[in-house]
N, C-alpha and C positions, 0 to 999 in steps of 0.2 A: 186872852193873855192874862196871866196872873199879876197881881200888884207887885209881887217880888221881882218878877221878870222885867216889868216896866221900870222899876227903881234900878235895877242892875244895869239895864241899858242906859239910863240916865248917868249913873256913875262912870260907866265905861266911856260915855261921851264926853263928860267933864274931863277925864283923865287923858283920853286918846283922840279926842277930836270928833268931827261930825261923821266921820265913816262909821263910827260905832252906833250912831243913832239908826242906821239902816241895817244893823246887824240882825240876822234872824236868830231865833232862839236856838236853832240846831247847827249854827255855823261854828266851825272850829275857832276859837278865840285867838289862838296863837297865829293861824294863817290869815284870818280875816282882818286882824288888826296889825299884824306884822310885829307882835310883841314877843319878848323873851320871858324867861321864867322870873327874872327880878321884876319886871313890870307887871306880871301876873300877880306877884306878891303884893305890890303896890295897890293893885285893884282889890285884892283880898282884904287888905287893911282898911281900905275905904268902905267895902261892904260890911265888915265887922263893926266899924264905928257907926255906920248908917242904921244897921238893924240892932245894934246892941247885943251881938252874939259874939262867941268865940268858936272859930271852927278849927278843930285839929287837923293837922296835915293828913292823917290817914283817911279822913272823910273826903279829901279832894283828889285821891289817887284815881286817875282815869277820867276826871271831869275836865273837859276841854270846851264846853259850851255854856252860854248863858242860861239855857233852860236847865243844864246839870247843876250850875251854881244856884239857881233858884230853888231846885229840890232840896239841895243841901241846906240852904238858908231855912226853908220851910221845916225841915226836921229839926233844927237847932232852936226854933222859936218856941 
């Protein structure tokens, strides 16, 4: 598991509770956490701050998993 994926899981757990700690990298974030697009934006803000990156909206189109978010973060670092 990548360091970025581990940190993303930690951020999701901090924001959405213990269910996020068990979230697999390929699970759909919206379904697994029961979140909506506004809550996903909050998570995005957390990860941008944690990694010191800015992620444009176009890079997130079609990304619905922690593994997908980790790949986006790795590209931006």
